[in-house]
C-alpha positions as CSV (number, residue, x, y, z in Angstrom):
1,P,34.7,7.9,1.3
2,E,37.5,9.7,3.2
3,K,39.0,11.2,0.1
4,V,35.7,12.9,-0.8
5,A,35.4,14.3,2.7
6,K,38.9,15.8,2.4
7,A,38.4,17.1,-1.1
8,V,35.2,19.1,-0.4
9,P,36.8,21.4,2.3
10,D,39.7,21.9,-0.1
11,M,37.4,23.1,-2.9
12,Q,35.7,25.5,-0.4
13,A,39.0,26.9,0.9
14,M,40.6,27.8,-2.4
15,P,39.5,29.1,-5.8
16,I,38.3,26.3,-8.1
17,E,40.9,27.3,-10.6
18,A,43.7,26.8,-8.1
19,F,42.2,23.5,-7.1
20,L,42.1,22.3,-10.7
21,D,45.6,23.6,-11.3
22,R,47.0,21.6,-8.4
23,W,45.0,18.6,-9.5
24,E,46.5,18.7,-13.0
25,N,50.0,18.9,-11.5
26,E,49.4,15.8,-9.4
27,I,48.3,13.8,-12.4
28,S,51.1,14.8,-14.8
């Protein structure tokens, strides 16, 4: 899936905490 291919580089480019923090902001 394209979304997975885009998410993997994001996780490698930033700290996992920052990734999760942004993810939570997008949900709420």
